[in-house]
Structures are given as structure tokens and as C-alpha cells.
VOPAGU-2260 file (C-alpha; in pm, 1 decimal, decimal comma):
REM VOPAGU-2260
SITE   aa  ch    i         X         Y         Z
SITE  MET   A    0    2025,8    -701,3   -1156,3
SITE  VAL   A    1    2005,2    -467,0    -884,1
SITE  ASP   A    2    1735,5    -517,5    -567,2
SITE  ILE   A    3    1575,9    -196,9    -621,5
SITE  SER   A    4    1517,5      73,7    -891,2
SITE  PHE   A    5    1398,7     400,9    -735,1
SITE  ILE   A    6    1194,9     602,4    -993,1
SITE  ILE   A    7    1107,8     980,6    -916,6
SITE  VAL   A    8     910,4    1183,9   -1146,9
SITE  ASN   A    9     969,8    1550,6   -1121,0
SITE  TRP   A   10     784,6    1853,9   -1201,9
SITE  ASN   A   11     936,9    2192,0   -1066,1
SITE  THR   A   12    1003,8    2049,7    -714,0
SITE  ARG   A   13    1384,2    2125,4    -712,6
SITE  ASN   A   14    1436,4    2173,9    -339,7
SITE  ILE   A   15    1218,7    1899,4    -191,5
SITE  LEU   A   16    1347,9    1646,4    -481,5
SITE  ILE   A   17    1701,2    1688,4    -347,3
SITE  ASN   A   18    1570,9    1596,0      -4,9
SITE  CYS   A   19    1440,3    1307,3    -134,9
SITE  ILE   A   20    1721,5    1172,6    -301,6
SITE  ASP   A   21    1935,5    1250,5     -12,0
SITE  SER   A   22    1705,9    1052,4     201,9
SITE  ILE   A   23    1746,6     734,7      -1,7
SITE  TYR   A   24    2146,0     767,1      18,1
SITE  GLN   A   25    2089,9     822,1     394,7
SITE  THR   A   26    1869,8     535,4     495,7
SITE  VAL   A   27    1895,7     265,7     249,3
SITE  LYS   A   28    2213,4      51,1     369,1
SITE  GLY   A   29    2321,1    -307,8     254,1
SITE  ILE   A   30    2091,2    -285,7     -55,3
SITE  ASP   A   31    2209,0    -268,1    -430,7
SITE  PHE   A   32    2003,4      -0,4    -596,0
SITE  GLU   A   33    1976,0     258,6    -866,9
SITE  ILE   A   34    1795,3     608,0    -899,5
SITE  CYS   A   35    1626,4     708,0   -1184,4
SITE  VAL   A   36    1465,2    1049,8   -1202,3
SITE  VAL   A   37    1242,3    1145,2   -1492,0
SITE  ASP   A   38    1194,4    1533,6   -1527,2
SITE  ASN   A   39     914,8    1652,1   -1719,6
SITE  ASN   A   40    1027,5    1985,3   -1850,4
SITE  SER   A   41    1100,1    2189,0   -1518,7
SITE  ASN   A   42    1183,5    2535,9   -1515,6
SITE  ASP   A   43    1318,9    2565,0   -1171,5
SITE  GLY   A   44    1674,8    2429,1   -1211,6
SITE  SER   A   45    1601,5    2090,4   -1125,1
SITE  GLN   A   46    1792,4    1923,6   -1399,8
SITE  GLU   A   47    2105,5    2117,8   -1318,4
SITE  ALA   A   48    2074,8    2050,0    -933,0
SITE  ILE   A   49    2037,3    1661,9   -1018,5
SITE  ARG   A   50    2359,9    1680,1   -1241,4
SITE  LYS   A   51    2546,0    1876,1    -982,9
SITE  HIS   A   52    2461,1    1686,7    -655,5
SITE  PHE   A   53    2413,1    1337,0    -783,6
SITE  PRO   A   54    2597,6    1260,4   -1094,5
SITE  ASN   A   55    2555,2     868,1   -1030,0
SITE  VAL   A   56    2128,3     940,0   -1087,9
SITE  THR   A   57    2033,0     867,1   -1414,1
SITE  LEU   A   58    1823,2    1163,9   -1537,7
SITE  ILE   A   59    1582,1    1167,5   -1818,3
SITE  GLU   A   60    1472,8    1498,5   -1937,2
SITE  ASN   A   61    1152,4    1551,0   -2123,6
SITE  SER   A   62    1091,4    1868,0   -2338,7
SITE  SER   A   63     729,2    1881,0   -2216,2
SITE  ASN   A   64     511,4    1777,9   -1927,9
SITE  THR   A   65     442,7    1424,4   -2042,7
SITE  GLY   A   66     236,9    1318,0   -1741,0
SITE  PHE   A   67     290,5    1110,6   -1444,5
SITE  GLY   A   68     245,4     769,1   -1592,7
SITE  TYR   A   69     443,9     822,2   -1919,0
SITE  ALA   A   70     740,6     933,5   -1714,9
SITE  ASN   A   71     705,2     663,4   -1486,6
SITE  ASN   A   72     698,3     418,7   -1776,9
SITE  GLN   A   73    1000,3     553,8   -1925,0
SITE  ALA   A   74    1216,2     456,1   -1616,6
SITE  LEU   A   75    1054,2     119,3   -1614,4
SITE  LYS   A   76    1121,7      36,7   -1938,1
SITE  ILE   A   77    1501,9      67,0   -1835,9
SITE  MET   A   78    1505,6     -68,3   -1483,2
SITE  LYS   A   79    1742,5    -315,7   -1362,2
SITE  GLY   A   80    1607,5    -379,1   -1047,0
SITE  ARG   A   81    1401,1    -669,7    -927,1
SITE  PHE   A   82    1146,8    -431,9    -738,6
SITE  SER   A   83    1086,8     -64,4    -843,0
SITE  VAL   A   84    1044,8     180,8    -592,7
SITE  HIS   A   85     800,9     493,0    -707,9
SITE  LEU   A   86     849,9     773,6    -472,5
SITE  ASN   A   87     709,8    1120,9    -508,4
SITE  SER   A   88     928,1    1401,0    -496,3
SITE  ASP   A   89     764,5    1539,7    -186,4
SITE  THR   A   90     858,3    1243,5      18,7
SITE  ILE   A   91    1124,2    1181,8     263,8
SITE  LEU   A   92    1239,1     787,4     371,7
SITE  GLN   A   93    1248,6     701,3     720,9
SITE  GLU   A   94    1551,4     472,6     879,7
SITE  GLU   A   95    1501,4      99,0     746,8
SITE  ALA   A   96    1172,5     186,3     584,0
SITE  ILE   A   97    1309,7      38,7     233,5
SITE  LYS   A   98    1455,3    -242,9     394,0
SITE  ASN   A   99    1153,7    -349,4     606,4
SITE  LEU   A  100     955,4    -308,8     280,4
SITE  LEU   A  101    1198,1    -519,8      85,9
SITE  ASN   A  102    1198,9    -796,9     340,9
SITE  PHE   A  103     832,9    -795,4     324,4
SITE  MET   A  104     823,6    -830,6     -28,9
SITE  LYS   A  105    1057,6   -1092,2     -60,0
SITE  GLY   A  106     860,5   -1306,0     214,2
SITE  TYR   A  107     523,3   -1223,8      52,4
SITE  SER   A  108     583,9   -1368,5    -321,9
SITE  SER   A  109     220,6   -1326,3    -414,8
SITE  THR   A  110     225,8    -961,7    -353,6
SITE  GLY   A  111     280,2    -757,6    -651,6
SITE  LEU   A  112     246,2    -404,3    -529,8
SITE  CYS   A  113     284,4    -265,7    -164,4
SITE  GLY   A  114     230,1      43,5      -4,5
SITE  VAL   A  115     382,8     213,0     297,5
SITE  GLN   A  116     266,9     406,4     627,3
SITE  LEU   A  117     264,8     793,9     496,8
SITE  LEU   A  118     321,7    1035,3     801,2
SITE  ASN   A  119     290,3    1414,4     825,7
SITE  GLU   A  120     571,5    1643,3     917,3
SITE  ASP   A  121     467,1    1625,5    1267,6
SITE  GLY   A  122     491,1    1246,7    1278,8
SITE  SER   A  123      85,5    1218,3    1238,6
SITE  LYS   A  124     -45,8     937,6    1026,6
SITE  GLN   A  125    -167,9    1012,7     666,2
SITE  ASN   A  126    -422,5     808,6     503,9
SITE  SER   A  127    -227,2     545,3     319,8
SITE  ILE   A  128    -487,2     333,8     195,3
SITE  ASP   A  129    -776,2     382,5     -25,4
SITE  ASN   A  130   -1085,4     191,0    -168,5
SITE  PHE   A  131   -1110,3     182,4    -549,0
SITE  PRO   A  132   -1344,6     472,5    -658,4
SITE  SER   A  133   -1730,9     351,7    -659,8
SITE  LEU   A  134   -2027,0     538,7    -700,0
SITE  GLU   A  135   -2064,7     507,9    -300,7
SITE  THR   A  136   -1731,4     681,3    -251,0
SITE  GLU   A  137   -1776,6     961,6    -532,2
SITE  LEU   A  138   -2134,8    1036,1    -448,6
SITE  LEU   A  139   -2132,2     985,6     -70,2
SITE  ASN   A  140   -1905,8    1169,9     185,0
SITE  LYS   A  141   -1566,3     927,8     224,8
SITE  SER   A  142   -1525,8    1039,2     585,1
SITE  ILE   A  143   -1876,5     939,9     663,7
SITE  LEU   A  144   -1850,9     615,5     488,3
SITE  ARG   A  145   -1505,8     560,7     688,5
SITE  LEU   A  146   -1657,6     628,3    1024,2
SITE  LEU   A  147   -1982,5     442,5     971,8
SITE  PHE   A  148   -1783,2     112,9     794,1
SITE  PRO   A  149   -1445,1     127,7     901,6
SITE  HIS   A  150   -1377,9    -254,8     799,9
SITE  THR   A  151   -1479,2    -159,5     441,1
SITE  TYR   A  152   -1348,9     180,8     423,1
SITE  PRO   A  153   -1017,3     182,1     618,5
SITE  SER   A  154    -859,0     509,0     710,3
SITE  LYS   A  155    -584,1     662,0     914,5
SITE  SER   A  156    -788,7     658,9    1225,2
SITE  LYS   A  157    -777,1     287,8    1238,0
SITE  ASN   A  158    -453,0     138,8    1427,6
SITE  ILE   A  159    -307,2     -99,1    1189,0
SITE  ASN   A  160      10,7    -258,9    1327,7
SITE  LYS   A  161      52,0    -546,5    1082,1
SITE  PRO   A  162      35,1    -579,6     717,3
SITE  ILE   A  163    -304,6    -612,4     558,3
SITE  GLU   A  164    -430,4    -652,6     236,0
SITE  VAL   A  165    -615,9    -397,9      64,3
SITE  ASP   A  166    -779,2    -236,2    -250,5
SITE  SER   A  167    -544,0      37,5    -321,2
SITE  VAL   A  168    -269,2     242,5    -166,7
SITE  ILE   A  169    -162,9     618,4    -188,0
SITE  GLY   A  170     100,0     608,6    -465,6
SITE  ALA   A  171     354,8     837,3    -291,2
SITE  CYS   A  172     574,7     540,2    -209,2
SITE  ILE   A  173     529,7     206,6    -324,3
SITE  MET   A  174     710,0    -110,1    -406,2
SITE  VAL   A  175     634,6    -307,6    -684,9
SITE  ARG   A  176     744,2    -666,3    -807,4
SITE  LYS   A  177     933,5    -717,9   -1155,7
SITE  GLU   A  178     731,1   -1021,4   -1222,1
SITE  ALA   A  179     410,0    -838,5   -1155,2
SITE  ILE   A  180     509,5    -558,0   -1377,1
SITE  ASP   A  181     585,8    -793,2   -1661,1
SITE  GLU   A  182     274,5    -975,5   -1611,2
SITE  VAL   A  183      31,8    -694,0   -1569,6
SITE  GLY   A  184     200,8    -414,5   -1762,4
SITE  ILE   A  185     320,3     -95,2   -1680,8
SITE  PHE   A  186     104,8     235,4   -1604,4
SITE  ASP   A  187    -192,5     320,1   -1805,5
SITE  GLU   A  188     -54,1     613,7   -2002,8
SITE  ASP   A  189    -414,5     745,2   -2089,6
SITE  TYR   A  190    -395,9     878,6   -1692,6
SITE  PHE   A  191    -191,4    1203,4   -1730,5
SITE  PHE   A  192    -215,2    1277,4   -1358,8
SITE  PHE   A  193    -402,6    1109,4   -1071,3
SITE  LEU   A  194    -524,2     767,9   -1013,3
SITE  GLU   A  195    -224,3     599,3   -1231,4
SITE  GLU   A  196    -149,5     378,9    -907,7
SITE  THR   A  197    -507,4     323,2    -827,2
SITE  ASP   A  198    -547,5     168,4   -1185,0
SITE  TRP   A  199    -213,3     -18,9   -1146,3
SITE  CYS   A  200    -351,6    -186,1    -829,3
SITE  PHE   A  201    -678,4    -272,5    -986,5
SITE  ARG   A  202    -504,7    -462,1   -1271,6
SITE  MET   A  203    -265,7    -636,3   -1042,9
SITE  LYS   A  204    -567,3    -755,9    -844,8
SITE  LYS   A  205    -752,9    -860,1   -1152,2
SITE  SER   A  206    -448,3   -1095,8   -1237,7
SITE  GLY   A  207    -442,2   -1244,7    -918,4
SITE  TRP   A  208    -160,5   -1061,3    -754,7
SITE  LYS   A  209    -218,3    -907,9    -397,7
SITE  VAL   A  210    -215,2    -547,5    -310,3
SITE  TYR   A  211     -95,1    -469,7      57,2
SITE  HIS   A  212     -26,8    -193,3     309,4
SITE  PHE   A  213     279,8    -252,4     518,6
SITE  PRO   A  214     301,2     -14,1     808,2
SITE  GLY   A  215     644,5    -120,3     930,8
SITE  ALA   A  216     780,3     123,6     658,8
SITE  LYS   A  217     726,7     478,4     739,1
SITE  VAL   A  218     783,5     779,2     489,0
SITE  LEU   A  219     732,5    1158,6     559,9
SITE  HIS   A  220     477,7    1281,3     290,4
SITE  LEU   A  221     506,6    1662,7     241,7
SITE  ALA   A  222     207,4    1628,5      28,1
SITE  GLY   A  223      87,1    1789,8    -286,8
SITE  HIS   A  224     378,2    2036,0    -400,5
SITE  SER   A  225     338,8    2006,6    -759,8
SITE  LYS   A  226     -43,3    2039,8    -743,7
SITE  LYS   A  227     -15,9    2316,7    -525,4
SITE  LYS   A  228     142,9    2540,2    -776,2
SITE  VAL   A  229    -166,1    2452,2   -1016,0
SITE  PRO   A  230    -458,1    2385,1    -787,0
SITE  TRP   A  231    -790,2    2406,6    -992,4
SITE  GLN   A  232    -601,0    2277,8   -1280,9
SITE  ALA   A  233    -510,6    1970,9   -1070,2
SITE  GLN   A  234    -874,1    1935,4    -941,8
SITE  ILE   A  235    -979,0    1905,7   -1318,7
SITE  GLU   A  236    -719,5    1613,9   -1384,6
SITE  TYR   A  237    -834,1    1435,2   -1095,0
SITE  TYR   A  238   -1212,8    1437,6   -1224,9
SITE  ARG   A  239   -1074,8    1363,3   -1556,0
SITE  SER   A  240    -878,7    1055,8   -1420,3
SITE  LEU   A  241   -1190,2     976,6   -1219,4
SITE  TYR   A  242   -1404,8     951,8   -1519,5
SITE  LEU   A  243   -1158,0     759,4   -1718,3
SITE  PHE   A  244   -1115,4     493,0   -1446,2
SITE  PHE   A  245   -1479,2     433,6   -1421,5
SITE  LYS   A  246   -1494,1     428,9   -1806,6
SITE  LYS   A  247   -1230,0     140,6   -1806,7
SITE  ASN   A  248   -1318,5     -49,6   -1462,4
SITE  ARG   A  249   -1682,2      -0,1   -1373,6
SITE  GLY   A  250   -1920,1     -74,5   -1647,9
SITE  LEU   A  251   -2112,6     154,3   -1883,0
SITE  GLY   A  252   -2408,0     189,3   -1636,5
SITE  SER   A  253   -2162,3     339,7   -1329,2
SITE  TYR   A  254   -1992,3     545,4   -1573,1
SITE  ILE   A  255   -2289,5     722,4   -1696,1
SITE  THR   A  256   -2444,7     734,7   -1375,7
SITE  LEU   A  257   -2136,5     932,7   -1239,3
SITE  ARG   A  258   -2098,1    1166,2   -1545,5
SITE  ILE   A  259   -2478,5    1275,9   -1461,0
SITE  LEU   A  260   -2466,6    1304,2   -1075,1
SITE  LYS   A  261   -2095,9    1399,6   -1019,7
SITE  PRO   A  262   -2144,3    1758,9   -1199,9
SITE  ILE   A  263   -2451,5    1813,9    -989,9
SITE  LYS   A  264   -2248,0    1723,7    -664,5
SITE  VAL   A  265   -1983,4    1992,8    -787,3
SITE  PHE   A  266   -2282,0    2248,9    -852,5
SITE  ILE   A  267   -2411,0    2212,7    -490,2
SITE  SER   A  268   -2058,0    2234,3    -353,5
SITE  LEU   A  269   -2018,3    2545,7    -559,1
SITE  ILE   A  270   -2323,6    2676,0    -420,0
SITE  LEU   A  271   -2225,4    2613,6     -59,5
SITE  ASN   A  272   -1907,4    2756,0     -57,7
SITE  PHE   A  273   -2025,6    3067,3    -234,3
SITE  LEU   A  274   -2273,9    3120,0      48,1
SITE  ALA   A  275   -1979,5    3023,0     300,8
SITE  ASN   A  276   -1753,9    3324,0     132,8
SITE  LEU   A  277   -2063,8    3556,7     144,1
SITE  ILE   A  278   -2101,9    3480,9     544,7
SITE  LEU   A  279   -1726,0    3505,0     564,7
SITE  LEU   A  280   -1736,8    3848,5     326,2
SITE  PHE   A  281   -1477,0    3672,5     142,6
SITE  GLN   A  282   -1182,9    3741,5     403,3
SITE  ASN   A  283   -1090,2    3389,3     446,2
SITE  GLU   A  284    -820,6    3300,9     167,4
SITE  ARG   A  285    -841,1    2923,6     213,8
SITE  GLN   A  286   -1246,4    2947,3     149,3
SITE  ARG   A  287   -1192,0    3186,7    -141,5
SITE  ASN   A  288    -964,5    2930,1    -295,9
SITE  LYS   A  289   -1192,1    2643,4    -268,1
SITE  LEU   A  290   -1476,3    2870,8    -416,7
SITE  VAL   A  291   -1231,9    2914,4    -712,6
SITE  ARG   A  292   -1154,4    2540,9    -755,6
SITE  TYR   A  293   -1539,7    2452,4    -739,1
SITE  TYR   A  294   -1596,9    2758,1    -993,7
SITE  LYS   A  295   -1350,8    2644,6   -1259,3
SITE  LEU   A  296   -1451,6    2254,7   -1204,3
SITE  PHE   A  297   -1802,7    2355,2   -1264,6
SITE  ILE   A  298   -1704,1    2560,4   -1580,2
SITE  TRP   A  299   -1514,6    2272,0   -1725,1
SITE  HIS   A  300   -1839,0    2029,4   -1673,7
SITE  LEU   A  301   -2027,8    2290,4   -1866,9
SITE  LEU   A  302   -1786,8    2303,6   -2152,7
SITE  PHE   A  303   -1833,8    1957,7   -2165,1
SITE  CYS   A  304   -1503,1    1855,6   -2023,3
SITE  PRO   A  305   -1229,4    2015,3   -2273,1
SITE  ASP   A  306    -901,2    1876,8   -2316,8
SITE  THR   A  307    -775,0    2249,7   -2313,4
SITE  MET   A  308    -819,0    2294,3   -1935,5
SITE  GLY   A  309    -589,1    2110,8   -1681,5
SITE  ILE   A  310    -218,8    2057,1   -1602,1
SITE  ARG   A  311    -129,7    1953,5   -1950,5
SITE  ASN   A  312    -217,3    2256,9   -2121,8
């Protein structure tokens, strides 16, 4: 058994995928590891690039976009590591990030899953911690909640210099203990894209395992290259996953409340964005893109959230 099984799911991100794998080989020293890339039917030459540049990497090639959770599970079922490390293809490991993270996990045996401090390209901090979705986080402004209640809703503005137990972590780079996986189970494949790791954290904590944020491991996160290719489709998938999380984990009352009030919030956002575009004479590209996303999201709700809209189709 090796120490770590690195698992990367790829969908049309060839160039940054190569950089991500390079960062593993460049920064992970003195640790036995394997790398598995699961490709969800990319059409940008990703598979050929892996075979050419990294012949030792295990490559699983899917004939369709199977979703993030399903693809991760394909690798989890064959992993040989005592720990799995799940990396987004748009991440770059920094020196000793994995070494520090592994030492922490070995020292805290009750921790089932641990996340890192994610950084922007300029070195500034990204939000790496998240609360479990609730009616408060989804119907109110999360930024205001973080400002008013920083202990309950931690953010990147809080100076965290030691490991802390949290609800959930951003899944761009997480380390997971094999024993916890064996007890809790693998990713829930009902989620296609978004909130898979949030649901995993929820189940980990429900089973008695701890979830930690470890700021001593730093990882660059270029953020969202796959979803930038399909912005409004990705937004729909996020809402689909959000409703699924509530249905599975928050009770019938909260689920129904969210399904009634969230579309109203989307409609209000659509109107406000239309007015903002009107004021700007539709000259601001970013604002126009936001309008398109809210319009598509509103139409999706109006059509009773059909499966035919989103990334998978």
C-alpha cells in the first residue's frame, strides 16, 4: 500500500492538467504515491497528453461526461493509498503542502477529511472553508453573514494560523483517510457537479469523523476552468445539487421552503441585473454575462428544473 493516491478528474483542461501533475512530481518528495486521472470524455487532447508526458499515471477514459462524483469513485475503487488526495485540475501544489498535510493527518487520527489553504495566482487567500448549506446561507447574503458572524461563518478575512475543525472545506484539494472512506462510503453519485465534497463532509461528521481546515498546506487554485466553458449550465448544476443536498440532509420543511423562496430570489436578481445592464447600456460584458446566467436559471425554474438543461446534456 502506498501513502497517497492522487485522484484528478478532468474535463477539457489539458494544459492546466499537465501543470497540476507536474506540481505533484516537483513538490512531493520522500512519499510513496500514485496518480490516477479520470477523463470525462474530453475533446481537447487531454488523454493523448497524459499518455505522452506521464506514462506512469493511471488513466481512466470515460466515453461520456459521467460527472465529478462518479469519476472520483472510479479511482477510489482501485486506489492503493492509505490516503486519497482529490485535486482539481486547476490546482498547483506548493512546496511541502502534501508533506505537511500528510503529517497532520497522521497525527490527528480522528480526522477523516482535511482541506488546505487555497491561494489565488497572486498569493492572496481564497475562501477555503464553507458552512453546510442552510436556509440562512442560501436566502440571505453570505458575505454579510460572514461579516456579522465571523465565528459562525468563517471567511478568508479571518487570520487562521492553526488547524481548525470546520463544517466543510472547498474540494479543490482535500486529503481523505481510507478508513473513513471505508466506513462512510465514497462520493454520492446523485450529485453530478458541485457539492459532492460538501455532502461527503456532512456524512463524515455524521459518522463521527472530524473535518479540518489545515492552513499549513498551501495550494494555488486557478478556479473554475471547466465551469467557465459552460457558465450558465454550471449555475444550473449548482442549483440542482443544492436542492439535492437539502432534500437529503435538511428535512422536508427546509427543502420545501428553499424550493419556494430560492426561485423568487433568482427572479429578483434577474430584474436587478437587467436594470443594471440598462443603466450601463449593456456595454459591460461581465454584467451582461450575469444577466444571461440569471435568465437561464430563471427559465430552468419556470420549466420545473428539467434534467435536459445543465452540463450533463
